[in-house]
N, C-alpha and C positions, 0 to 999 in steps of 0.2 A: 162744287160744280166743275171747276177747272180740272180737278183730279179725275172725275168721272168722264169728262170730255176727252182727256188725254188717254184714258184706258179705252174708251170707245174708238178713238182714232187708231190706236195701236192695233186693235183687234179687227176692226171692220173698215178702216179708213179707205182702203183701196178696193175692197171686195164687194162692198154694198153700193149699188147705184143710188139709193136714196141718200146716203151720206156723201157720196161723191158730188152730188148736185148742190150740197150745202157747204162746200169747201169755202167759197167766198164769204158767205155770211158768218161762218165760224171764224174765219180769219179776222173779219172786222170786229167781231165781239172780243176776240183775244187781244187784238191790238188796243182796244179801248182800255183793257185791264192793265196795260203797261203804264197807264197814267194813274193807277191807284195809289193812294197815299200809304198803303200798307206794303212793306217790302215783301212779305211772304206771297201776297197776291201777284205782285210784279214778277217774282221769281217763277211761280207756277204758270203764269201766263206765258213767260218765255219758253218754259218746257212744253207747253201745249203747242205753241207756234212751231217749235223745232220738230215735234212729231208730225204736225200737219204738213210741214215742208217736205217730209219724206214721201207723201202721197199726193200732193197737189200737182197740178200741171206746170209745165215750164213757164207758160205765160203768167200764171198766178204767182209762181215763185219770183219771177222777174219783178212783178209789181210789189211784192213783199219787200224784196231787197231794196228797191228804189225808195219805198216809203220809209224804211228804216234809215237809209243813208241820208235822205232829205232832212230828216229831223236831227240826226247826229251832226249833219253839216252845219246846223245852226249854232252849235256850241262854239265858244270863242277860244277853246284850247287851254292849255296849262303852261305857265311860264312865259318868259319874254319871247323866246323863239317860237313857241307853240302858238301864241296869240298873233305873232307876226304872220305865221303861215295862214292862220284863219282869216286875217284881214286881207291878205293878198288873194286868197281863194274867193272871199265874198265880193271883192271888187271885180274880179275877172268873171264872176258868175252872178252879177247883181240882177240880171233880168229873170232869173229863175224864180218861180213862184214858191211860196213857203210850203212847208209840209202840210199834210192833211191835218185838220183840226183835231182828229181823234188821237193824234200822237203829240200834240203840242205841249201837253202837260206832263208827258212822260219823263221820267228821270233818265239822264244821259247814261248813267251806269247800266240801267235796265236795258236800254236800247243797244248799247255796246255788247252787253252780256248776251242778249238775244241774238244779235248778229253773229257773235262767236259760236253760239250753240247751233244756229242754222248752218254755218259754214262747217261745223264739225260733223253734222249729219248728212248734208247734201253738198259738201264742198266741191265734189266732182261735177256738179251740175251748174256751178257758177261759171260765167264767161269772163273773158279777159277784160271787158268793160267794167264789170263789177269790181274786180280786183284792182284795176287801175284807179278806181275811184275810192275804194276802201282804204288803201294803204296811205295816201296823203292825208286823209281825214284822221286816221289813227295816229299818225306821226305828230299831229298837233298836240296830242296828250303825252307823248313820250319823245319829244324832240331831243336828239343827242346833246345839242348845245345847252339845254336846260339842266342836264345832269352834271355839267361841269361849271354851272353858274355859281360863282362864289357868293353872290348876293341872294342865294336861295332863301335864306332866313331873314331877309330884310323886311321892312315895314310895308312893302308894296301890297296892295289889296290882293287877297288870294282867291276871290270869287272868279270862277271860270265860266259860268253861265248863270241864267236866271235861277237855276235850281239852288245855287250856292248863296244866293242873296239872302241876307239876314242870318247867315250861319255864324257861329263863333269861330275863332281861329282854329281851335282843335278839330271841330267838325269839318271845316273846310279842308284842313290838312288830311284828315281821314278820307274825305271825298277824293282828293287828288290821288292818294295812294290807291284807292279802289279803282279809279278810272285808269290809271296806268297799268295796274295789274290786269284789268279786263282787256286792255288793248294788247298787251303782250300775250295774253291767253288767245286772243284772236289771231295774232301773228303765228303762234304755235300751231293753231288749227289750220290756217291757210297753208303753212309750209308742209304739214303732214298730209292734208287732204287734197290739195291742188298744187303740187310742186312745180308742174310745168307752167301754170299761169303766174305763179308768184316769182318765177326766176328773174324777170326783169327788175324786180324790186328787192331781190335778195340782199344785195349789198347794203341798201339803206336799212333793212331790218337788222342785219348783222351788226352794222355800225351802231344802231340804236341799242341793241341788246348788249353790246360790249360796254357802252357808256353807262347803262343803268345796272349792269352787273356789279359795278363798283359804286353805285349810288348810295352813299352813306354820309349825308351832310353833317351829322352829329358826331362823327368820329374821324380822326386823322390817322392814316396809315403810313405817311411819309413815303409815298410811292415814288416820288421823283428824286429821291436821294440816291444819286449814282455812286456815292462813296460809302454806301451802307456796309459793303463787304469789308471795308477796311476797319470798321468799328464793330465788327460782328462779335468778337470775343467780349468786348466791353458790354455790349447789349445783352449778351447771354448771361453775364454775371449779374447785371441789373435785374433781368427777368427772374433769375433764380431767387434773388433777395426779395423781390416783390411777391413771388409765389410763397416763399416761406412766411412772409409777413401776414399774408391774407389767406393762408391755407385753411385756417379754422373758421373763417368768416364766410358768409354767403356772398354770392356775386351780386352786389347792389346795383350793378348796371342793368341787370335783367328786370328789376322792378321799374326803373325810370326809363327803360328803353322805348324807342319809338317803334313804329310798324313799317319803317322803310325797308326792312328786310323782305317784306312781302313783294315789293317791287323788284328787288334783286333776285329773289327766287323765281319770279315769273320771267324775268329776262334770261336767267340761266336755263330755264326750261325751253325758252325759245331757241337758244343756242343748241340745246340737246336735240330739238326737232330739226334744226339745220344739219347737225351731224348725222341724224338718222336719214334725212332726205338725200344726203350726198354720200351715203355709205359705200356706193359702188366706185366712187372716185373722190376721195376726200383730200386730194392734193392741194386744192385751193385754200383749204383751211390751214395748211402749213406754209403756203407761199404768199398768198395775197395779204398785203399789209393795210392796216387802217390806222388813222391818227389816234394815238392813245388819249390825248386830250385836245380840246379845242384850242386853236392857235398855238399848237405845239409841234415842234419838228419831230418829236419822238413818235415812232410808228411801231406797231406790233402786229403779229398774226393772231388768228383766233386761238391757235394752239398755245402760243406764247402768253396771250392774255389769260387763258385759263390757268396755266401754271403759276402765273404771277398772282392770281387771286386765291391760291391755296391758303393764304393767310386770313381769309374771311373770318370775322369774329363770331358770326351766327352759325351754329353747327348745322342747322338745316340747309342753309345755303352752301356751306363749305362741303358738305357731303355731296350735294347735287353737282357742285363744280368738279370735284374729284371723279365722280361717276361719269360725268359728261366727257372729261378728258380720257378716262379709261375706255369709254366706248369709242371715242375718236381714234385712239391708239390701236384698239382691237380691229376696227374697220380698216385702218391703214395697213396693218399687217396682212389682213385678208386680201386687200386690194393688191398688195405686193405679191402675194402668192398667185393671184389670178393674172399677173402681168400688166395690170393697169398702170402701176407706178413702180418705182424701184427705190427700195430702202438702201441707203449708202452701205457699201460693203467695207471690208477692211483694206481694200486696195484702192488707192486714190486714182491709179491709172484706169481701172475699170470704170470708176465713176465718171471720169472725164470723157471716156469713150462713149458711155451711155448718154451723157448730156449732149455730146456732139451729135449723136444720132437722133436727138429730139425726144428722148424718153424723159419723163418727169422724175427727177431724183429728189427724194426727201432724206435729208441728212439728220439723223438723230444723235450721231456720235459727237459732233462738234461741241455743242453746249446744251442741247435739249436733254439728253440723258442725265447729265450731271445735275441740271436744274431740277429734273423730276425727282431724282434720288434725294437731293438736298431738301426739297419741299416735303416729300413724304416722310423723311426722317424727322423733320420738325413736328409732324403730326404724331409720329410714334413716340417721340420723346416728351411731348407736351404733358406736363403733370396734371393740367386741368383739361386736357383733351378728352373728348367724349369717345366712347367705345365705337360708335358708328364711324367717326372720323378715322380712327385707327384701322378699322375693318376695311374701309374704302381705300386707305393708303396701302394696305397689304394687297388688296385686289389689284391696284395699279401696278405695284412692283411685280406681281405675278404676270401681268400682261406684258410688262416691259421685258421680261425674260424671253419673250417670243421674238423680240426685235433683234436685228443685228447688233452685236456687242453686249446684249443683255443688260445687266445691272451696271456694268462698267468695269473699271479697273479693280485691282486687288484692294485698294484703299476703300472704295465704295462697297465692295463685297464684305470686307471686314466690318465696316460701319453698320451695314444692314444686319449682319449676324449679331452684332452687339445689341441692337435694338430688339431683335428677336429673343435674345437671351433674357432681356429685361421682362418681356412679356411672359416667357415660360417660367420665370422665377418670381413673378409678381406676388404670388401667395406666400412666398418665403421671405420677401424683402420687406422688412419692417419700415424702412424709409419710404418705400413706394406706397405702402398701405397708408402711411400718414398723409400723403398728398392726394391719393385717388382711391376710388372704390376698388374692390377686388375685381380683377379682370374676369370676365366670364370665360367659361370653358370653350365657348364657340370662338372667341378671339384667339385662344391658345391653339385651337384646331386649325384656324386659318393661318397662323404663323407657321405651324408645322407643314401645311400644304405649300406655303411659299418656299420653305427650305427644300422640300422634295422637288419642286419645279426647278429651283436653281441647280440642284444636283443632277437632275435627269436631262435638262435641256443641253443642247450642244453649243450654246452661245457664249459660254464662259471658258476661260482657260482652266483646265482641271487642276493644275498645280496651284493656282490662286485659290480655288475653292477648297482644296485640301488643306492648304496652309492656314486658312481662316477657320475652317470648320473644326479641325481636331482640337486646337487649344481653347476655342471659345464655346462651341455648342455641343460637342459629342456627349459630354457627361450629362448635360441637361436633357438631351434627347433620350438618353438611356433612362433617366429618371421618369420621363413621361410614360414609359412603358409600364410603370407601376401605378399609373393614375387609376381612378375609379371609373371614369366614363369610357365606354368601349370605343367610341369614335376617336378619342384622343389616343388611346392605346393602339388602335389599328393604324392610324396615320403615323404615329411614331415608329411603328414597326416597318411601315412602307419606306420611311426615311432611312432607317437602318439598312433596309434591303438595297438601297442605292449606294451605300458607302463602300462595300468591297470593290465594286467596279470602278469607283472613283479613285481608289488607291492604286489600281493598276494604271489607269490613264494618267494619274498624277505622279507616276514614278516614285512611289513611296519606298522608303528604306525598309529593310527587314525589321528593324526595331519598331518602326511605326506600325507595320503590319501586325506584328505580334501584340503590341499594346492595344490596337484597335480590335483585333480578334478577341482578346480577353474581355474587353469592355462589352462588345456585342454579345458574346456568349453569356456573360453574367446577366445581361438584360433580357435575353430571349429565353434562356433555359427555364426560368421559373414559370413562364407562360406555357411552355411546351409540356411541363410536368403536371399541369393542372388537368383534371378530368372533366369537371363541369365548366368548360370554357365556351365562351361565345363563339359561334361558327366563324364570324368575320375575323375575330382575333386569332383563332386557330389557323385559318388559312394564311393570314399575314405572317404569323410566327413561322409557319412551315416555309413560306417563300423567303423570309429573311434568313432562316437557317440554310436553305439551299444556296442562296446567294453567298453566304459566308463560307460554306465548304467548297464552293465552286472555284474559289481563288486560293 
């Protein structure tokens, strides 16, 4: 019946007067179903209410939101800080009558999920009063202080409301995860659908999302070890030994793992929504600092926190983090082109003058670029790293090439080329095959695209690119021209097309030019001599030949 009602409202909810007159009774019936003991019924009731919200009047929508919030407000919250928020709110609002009886038995998750769905469909119709009431209620379930609570796994009762009463510990923990996930989904919806109304609460939402982005109580990352860089070589050796030891065994942690990664993923998606909402001026995400932990003097920006979390152990979350930062970096470059902010140039005097004039200056060169390259290289070199993580890391490096300074110094360029070489030679490297599955052709294609972008962009010193490319990658790129997949062949030819111009800009010697010309001719000529050649390969081969003979 709920499915039929949803379809009916979708088709005739606003066009038929007979249905319009029944909006209020239909809403009451749907709200009753939120208290159903069957999860599927509650979910479909929420869908019906969200569709009804798109066609109902503003006054009826206001009543719906108030009824949902009245019932959610009865929940006691999660964690010490969340329950404290709830107690304070209940004391300050003790005279308010309880919610309608038709919602009293409803599951808190269903109510929050319904509220999130409604905000996703008609968020632009919510008013400031709704948002001002929603955010504090949701923060009871995802208070930042609870994410850093060292006693999270203590024997304290885990029931958060009457719904959790009588549950086992595992069921209660699952309930907490789902509640927090639903709240962050609501924050994501509010940020995307009503960015102007949510702006007064944006700092609280960002702070909470940053806290739960690293919410992993069953695993220790040693985040606060400031001297980790001094012991980096020793740690890398230990990691290699561990990988060798367990390379032939399944990852047992996956079987016994908890579902806290769902909370982290929803928090990351909330940060992605914040990045999307501030894409025209993302300077605050690079400048404004938040406490990294409760009662800690260490502070970090949103950009710095994202880079720090590239070490996330769950690949789904790790990929979302890298993609979120890639999007932030891309929007920052676009904002710089539009004149909204200034990315630090190579001349410190220019930066000082701009800062004195009041322009917002974002400096990627000091330590951000090196941290980005170092973090992405760890993903590319990880023997147990997933293909999606490596693909996201390559996309981030491609975006970094558009920023002033590009990848960075000659050492960083050389290091990136070495990792690209590993990807291009993955099928031929027996040691690599022993640790990982064969890299897909799409990953090889993305690696070649990265090399082409590094060669064609004007952010790097041509002599540094030339000095790293010729001894490390040239022969491997030429081998890629003999691949079977036409997209890899075409991209390899496009990379070769950029090399002659690079030699001129990099002041190559005559011996270097002759050696490179021979290698390029040997790679391109077999493709030109073929008659039944793919059109894209043929065009790329002709362009590469023209580039070769032009210099």
